[in-house]
NUGU-762241 format. One record per atom (N, C-alpha, C): residue number from 1; residue in one letter; x, y, z. Coordinates in steps of 0.05 Angstrom, whole numbers. Each point is the difference from the previous one (the first is absolute). Layout:
N
  seq  type    east   north      up
  NUM     A       X       Y       Z
...
This chain:
174
  seq  type    east   north      up
    1     X     408     143    1015
    1     X     -30      -6      -9
    1     X       8      -4     -33
    2     X      20      19     -17
    2     X       3      -4     -32
    2     X       9     -18      10
    3     X      28     -19      12
    3     X       4     -22      -2
    3     X      -7     -19       2
    4     X     -21      -5      17
    4     X     -19     -24      -1
    4     X     -13      -4     -19
    5     X     -12      33     -21
    5     X      -9     -17     -25
    5     X      15     -14     -16
    6     X      27      21      -4
    6     X      22      -3     -16
    6     X       7     -44       6
    7     X      -2      -7      27
    7     X       4     -30       1
    7     X     -25     -14      -8
    8     X     -23      13       6
    8     X     -19     -12      -2
    8     X      -7      -4     -41
    9     X      11      13     -16
    9     X      -4       5     -28
    9     X      31     -21      -6
   10     X      20       2      14
   10     X      19     -25      -3
   10     X     -13     -23      -7
   11     X      -6      -4      28
   11     X      -7     -31       2
   11     X     -26      -7     -14
   12     X     -16      20     -10
   12     X     -17     -16     -17
   12     X      11       2     -34
   13     X      12      20      -8
   13     X      15      -5     -24
   13     X      25     -30       0
   14     X       3       2      21
   14     X      21     -30       3
   14     X     -17     -29      -4
   15     X     -24       2      13
   15     X     -17     -23       7
   15     X     -18      -2     -32
   16     X      -8      27     -19
   16     X     -12     -12     -15
   16     X      18      -6     -21
   17     X      29      10      -1
   17     X      17     -21     -18
   17     X      12     -20       3
   18     X      -5      -8      23
   18     X      12     -32      14
   18     X     -27     -17     -15
   19     X     -20      16       4
   19     X     -22     -22      -8
   19     X      -7       0     -30
   20     X       3      22     -15
   20     X       0       5     -33
   20     X      21     -23     -11
   21     X      24      -1      16
   21     X      15     -15      -8
   21     X      -2     -34      -3
   22     X     -21      -2      19
   22     X      -2     -33       9
   22     X     -23      -7     -14
   23     X     -14      21      -7
   23     X     -26      -4     -22
   23     X     -21     -16      24
   24     X       4      10      25
   24     X     -23     -12      13
   24     X     -17      19       5
   25     X     -12     -15      25
   25     X     -30      21       8
   25     X     -29       2     -23
   26     X     -11     -13     -14
   26     X     -10       3     -18
   26     X     -28      -5      14
   27     X       0      -7      29
   27     X     -26      -8      18
   27     X      -5      32      10
   28     X      23      17      10
   28     X     -12      22      13
   28     X       2      28     -27
   29     X     -10      21      10
   29     X      14      20      -8
   29     X      30      19       8
   30     X       4     -12      16
   30     X      25      10      10
   30     X      18       3     -13
   31     X      13     -26     -14
   31     X      13     -11      -7
   31     X      16      21     -30
   32     X     -26       0     -23
   32     X       6      11     -18
   32     X     -24      31      -6
   33     X      10      20      -1
   33     X      -9      32       3
   33     X     -20      -7     -25
   34     X     -24      -1       5
   34     X     -24       5     -15
   34     X     -15     -19      -1
   35     X       9     -26      17
   35     X     -19     -23      -1
   35     X     -24      -1      15
   36     X      11      18      18
   36     X     -21       4      30
   36     X     -24      16     -13
   37     X      -9      15     -24
   37     X     -19      10     -10
   37     X      -8      -9     -18
   38     X      -7     -32     -13
   38     X      -1     -16     -24
   38     X     -17      14     -19
   39     X     -24      14      11
   39     X     -29      11     -13
   39     X      13      26      -9
   40     X       9       3     -26
   40     X       8      24     -15
   40     X     -17       9     -27
   41     X       0      21     -12
   41     X     -20      11     -23
   41     X      11     -25     -24
   42     X      23      -6       6
   42     X      14     -21     -30
   42     X     -16     -14      -8
   43     X      -6     -11     -22
   43     X     -11     -13     -13
   43     X      10     -30       7
   44     X      25       6       4
   44     X      12     -29       7
   44     X      17       4      24
   45     X       7     -20      17
   45     X       8       5      29
   45     X      26     -16      -7
   46     X      18       7     -17
   46     X      23     -15      -7
   46     X      21      23      23
   47     X      17     -20      13
   47     X      14      19      11
   47     X      23      10     -12
   48     X      24      18       4
   48     X      21      13      -8
   48     X      22       1      10
   49     X      16     -12      -3
   49     X      28      -1      18
   49     X      19      15     -19
   50     X      23      12      17
   50     X      26      17     -19
   50     X      12       6      29
   51     X      21      14     -14
   51     X      13      17      17
   51     X      -4      28       7
   52     X      -5       4      23
   52     X      -8      43       0
   52     X      13      12      -7
   53     X      -3      22     -23
   53     X      16      15      -7
   53     X      -8      35      11
   54     X     -24       7      -3
   54     X     -15      26      21
   54     X     -25     -13      -5
   55     X     -10      28      20
   55     X     -30      -1       1
   55     X     -16      28      -8
   56     X     -16       1      -1
   56     X     -12      31     -10
   56     X     -29       4      14
   57     X      -8      22      12
   57     X     -25       9       9
   57     X      -9      15     -20
   58     X     -26      -2      -7
   58     X      -8      24     -14
   58     X     -29      15      13
   59     X      -1      19       4
   59     X     -13      16      17
   59     X     -31      -3     -13
   60     X     -16       8      12
   60     X     -27      10      -7
   60     X      -2      27       0
   61     X      -6      15     -31
   61     X      -1      20     -16
   61     X     -23      12       2
   62     X     -11      16      11
   62     X     -26       8      -1
   62     X      -6      30       3
   63     X     -27       4     -16
   63     X      -2      30     -10
   63     X     -34      16      15
   64     X       2      17       4
   64     X     -31       6       7
   64     X     -11      11     -30
   65     X     -26     -10       4
   65     X     -22      -2     -32
   65     X     -23      13       7
   66     X     -14       8     -11
   66     X     -33       3       6
   66     X     -12     -14     -22
   67     X     -30      -8      12
   67     X     -17     -15      -9
   67     X     -26      10      -2
   68     X     -14      -5     -10
   68     X     -37      13       4
   68     X      -9     -12      30
   69     X     -10      11      17
   69     X      -5      -9      26
   69     X     -42     -14     -14
   70     X      -6     -15       0
   70     X     -28      -9      -6
   70     X     -10     -14      30
   71     X     -22      12       0
   71     X     -20      -3      30
   71     X     -24     -10     -12
   72     X      -8     -20      20
   72     X     -34      -7      -2
   72     X     -13      23      -6
   73     X     -27      -2     -20
   73     X     -19      23       5
   73     X     -14     -11      -9
   74     X     -30      -1      19
   74     X     -21     -21       1
   74     X     -25      21     -11
   75     X     -16      -1      -9
   75     X     -28       9      -4
   75     X     -21     -14       0
   76     X     -14       8       9
   76     X     -28     -18      12
   76     X     -22      -5     -31
   77     X      -6     -11      -1
   77     X     -23     -10     -28
   77     X     -18     -12      10
   78     X     -25      -2     -21
   78     X     -21     -21      -7
   78     X     -10      -7     -13
   79     X     -10     -25      -6
   79     X     -14     -16     -19
   79     X     -24      -4       9
   80     X     -13      -8     -24
   80     X     -29     -15       7
   80     X       7     -35      -5
   81     X     -11      -9      17
   81     X       0     -33       0
   81     X     -28      -9     -12
   82     X       8     -16     -18
   82     X     -39     -11      -6
   82     X      -2     -33       9
   83     X     -19      -4      14
   83     X     -14     -22      20
   83     X     -18     -17     -13
   84     X       0     -18      -6
   84     X     -26     -23      -5
   84     X      -6     -27      14
   85     X     -28      -5       0
   85     X      -4     -22      20
   85     X     -27      -2     -17
   86     X       9     -38      -5
   86     X     -23     -11     -20
   86     X     -15     -12      25
   87     X     -33     -14      -7
   87     X     -14      -6      18
   87     X     -17     -13     -21
   88     X     -21     -24       9
   88     X      -9     -13     -16
   88     X       6     -14     -25
   89     X     -20     -16     -14
   89     X      11     -18     -24
   89     X     -21       8     -19
   90     X      13      -8     -22
   90     X     -18       0     -26
   90     X     -15      16      -5
   91     X     -23       0      -5
   91     X      -9      25      -9
   91     X      -9      26      30
   92     X       5      -5      12
   92     X      -2      19      39
   92     X      30       6       0
   93     X      13      -8     -17
   93     X      40       8      14
   93     X      -7      36     -12
   94     X      15       5      36
   94     X       1      33      -5
   94     X      28       2       6
   95     X       8      31     -15
   95     X      24       9       8
   95     X       0      17      11
   96     X      14       9      21
   96     X      -4      26      18
   96     X      32      13       1
   97     X      -5      31      -9
   97     X      33      15      -4
   97     X      -4      19      13
   98     X      30       7      10
   98     X      -4      22      25
   98     X      35       9      -4
   99     X       5      22       4
   99     X      23       9       9
   99     X       8      19      23
  100     X      22      -3       5
  100     X      12       8      21
  100     X      24      18      -7
  101     X       8      14      13
  101     X      26      18      -2
  101     X      19     -15      17
  102     X      26       2     -14
  102     X      18     -10       9
  102     X      20      18       3
  103     X      13       6      23
  103     X      23      20       5
  103     X      29     -16       7
  104     X      18      19     -24
  104     X      23     -11      -3
  104     X      20      25       9
  105     X      32     -15       2
  105     X      18      22      -2
  105     X      18     -11     -29
  106     X      -6      33     -10
  106     X      27     -12     -26
  106     X      21      14       8
  107     X      19      -4       3
  107     X      32       3      14
  107     X      20      -4     -31
  108     X       9      14      -6
  108     X      29       9     -16
  108     X      27      12      11
  109     X      21     -11      -5
  109     X      24      11       2
  109     X       0      27     -15
  110     X       9      25      16
  110     X      10      24     -20
  110     X      18      14      17
  111     X      18      17     -20
  111     X      30       4       5
  111     X     -13      24      19
  112     X       7       4      19
  112     X       2      25      16
  112     X      24       9       8
  113     X      20      16     -12
  113     X      27       9       0
  113     X       8     -25       4
  114     X      32       8       5
  114     X      20     -15      -1
  114     X      17     -11      20
  115     X       8     -24      -1
  115     X      16      -7      30
  115     X      31     -11     -11
  116     X      21       7      16
  116     X      27      -2       3
  116     X      16     -34       5
  117     X       9     -13      -4
  117     X       6     -32       3
  117     X      39      11     -10
  118     X       8     -30      13
  118     X      27      -2      -9
  118     X       0     -22     -25
  119     X      10       4     -15
  119     X       0     -13     -25
  119     X      33     -14      -5
  120     X      -3     -20      -3
  120     X      16     -22       6
  120     X      22       7     -32
  121     X      21      -1      -2
  121     X      15       5     -30
  121     X      19     -20       4
  122     X      21      -7      11
  122     X       7     -30      11
  122     X      -2      -8      15
  123     X      -4     -29       6
  123     X     -10     -13      17
  123     X      29      -8      21
  124     X       3     -13      21
  124     X      20      -5      22
  124     X      15     -22     -16
  125     X      19      -8       3
  125     X       9     -27     -17
  125     X      32      -2      16
  126     X       0     -30       7
  126     X      25       0      11
  126     X      15     -35     -24
  127     X      31      15      -2
  127     X      12     -25     -27
  127     X      26      -6      17
  128     X       7     -19     -14
  128     X      21      -7       2
  128     X      16     -16     -19
  129     X      19       5      -3
  129     X      17      -7     -27
  129     X      25     -18      14
  130     X      -3     -23     -18
  130     X      13     -33       4
  130     X      24      -3     -25
  131     X      24      -6      10
  131     X      17     -17     -32
  131     X      -8     -28      15
  132     X      11     -21     -31
  132     X       2     -20      -2
  132     X     -31      -9       7
  133     X     -21       6      -4
  133     X     -29      -4      -1
  133     X      -4     -28      -7
  134     X      -9     -18      25
  134     X      -3     -27      -1
  134     X      30     -26      -7
  135     X      17      17       0
  135     X      20     -10      -1
  135     X      16       4     -27
  136     X     -14      18     -15
  136     X      17       2     -24
  136     X      24      26      -1
  137     X      15      -9      -9
  137     X      20      24      13
  137     X      -3      21     -22
  138     X     -16      -5     -20
  138     X      -3      12     -20
  138     X     -17      29       8
  139     X     -23      -8       9
  139     X     -18      11       3
  139     X       0      23      29
  140     X      18      29      -1
  140     X       8      13      16
  140     X     -15      26       1
  141     X     -10      16      17
  141     X      -7      28       5
  141     X     -37      -6      -6
  142     X      -5     -15       6
  142     X     -36      -6      -9
  142     X      -4       7      24
  143     X     -28      25      -4
  143     X     -13       6      26
  143     X     -23     -10       1
  144     X      -9      -6      20
  144     X     -29     -17       7
  144     X     -16      20      23
  145     X     -27      -4      -2
  145     X     -24      25      14
  145     X      -2     -31      26
  146     X       9      13      18
  146     X      -8     -19      34
  146     X     -22      11      15
  147     X      -8      -4      24
  147     X     -15      13      16
  147     X      11      12      24
  148     X      -3      11      23
  148     X       8      14       9
  148     X      25     -23      21
  149     X     -13     -18      12
  149     X      15     -24      18
  149     X      15      -7     -13
  150     X       7     -14     -32
  150     X      22      -6     -17
  150     X      26      15      -1
  151     X     -16      34       0
  151     X      23      23     -11
  151     X      17       0      32
  152     X     -20       8      24
  152     X      18       3      30
  152     X      19     -30       0
  153     X      -8     -22      -5
  153     X      22     -25       0
  153     X      22       6     -17
  154     X      -6       4     -24
  154     X      27       3     -17
  154     X      12      19       5
  155     X     -11      23       9
  155     X      13      28       3
  155     X      22     -11      25
  156     X     -11      -9      20
  156     X      19     -13      29
  156     X      22     -13     -13
  157     X      -7     -10     -23
  157     X      18     -24      -9
  157     X      34       8      -4
  158     X      16      -8       2
  158     X      30       8      -4
  158     X      -2       4     -29
  159     X      24      22     -19
  159     X       6       4     -24
  159     X       4     -27     -13
  160     X      -8     -16     -26
  160     X       8     -19      -7
  160     X      -3     -26      15
  161     X     -24      10      16
  161     X     -19     -24      16
  161     X      -9     -24     -19
  162     X      -6     -23       4
  162     X     -19     -18     -20
  162     X     -27       8      14
  163     X     -26       3     -23
  163     X     -11      11      20
  163     X     -31     -21     -23
  164     X     -26      -1      18
  164     X     -20     -17     -25
  164     X     -30      17      23
  165     X     -13       4     -26
  165     X     -27       8       1
  165     X     -21       1     -16
  166     X     -33       4      -4
  166     X      -4       0     -27
  166     X     -18      24       1
  167     X       6       6     -23
  167     X      -2      25     -16
  167     X     -30      13      -9
  168     X      -6      21      15
  168     X     -27       2      -4
  168     X      -3      -4     -32
  169     X      23      16     -20
  169     X     -12      -2     -24
  169     X      27      12     -19
  170     X      10     -34      -9
  170     X      23      -8      -1
  170     X      13      19     -25
  171     X      29       8      -5
  171     X       2      16     -15
  171     X     -16      14     -16
  172     X      -2      29      17
  172     X     -17      17      -5
  172     X      14      25      -7
  173     X      34       0       1
  173     X       7      22       8
  173     X       5      25      17
  174     X      -6     -13      24
  174     X       0      20      21
  174     X       8      27     -11
């Protein structure tokens, strides 16, 4: 079973390397890691390419915290509503006024003890470090934050393989 996984990972890495070297596959997401999910949180969707250096998965960190527990408490209320009716015209015009009692609910959120929840201290992130970013041999060791799919694809590629993806937040110093 381990041999099949290793064989599949090797074949995928060779295919990715060959397609990246040829520069083909712009129509499908299989050619370059990251082009399948072109919709990202990045303000620009410019793809980045370079030589894979390393990858880093930063796990989500949470802690237990407490906050006030708010409940909706309603109290009944009443108010007098004034109604008027007009009839006639000229000097024979009459105005009739009457009042009715309207019932309503006065609802407010009030504190009723506390509740515990999971507070996120650090969000989960996937990062890739590239050398020779966009063909510039002087730009080495640049971190890019990517989505999980791009991370998995880049992680499966060989060390020093050419990779291409669309970063979520470019040059964020993962």
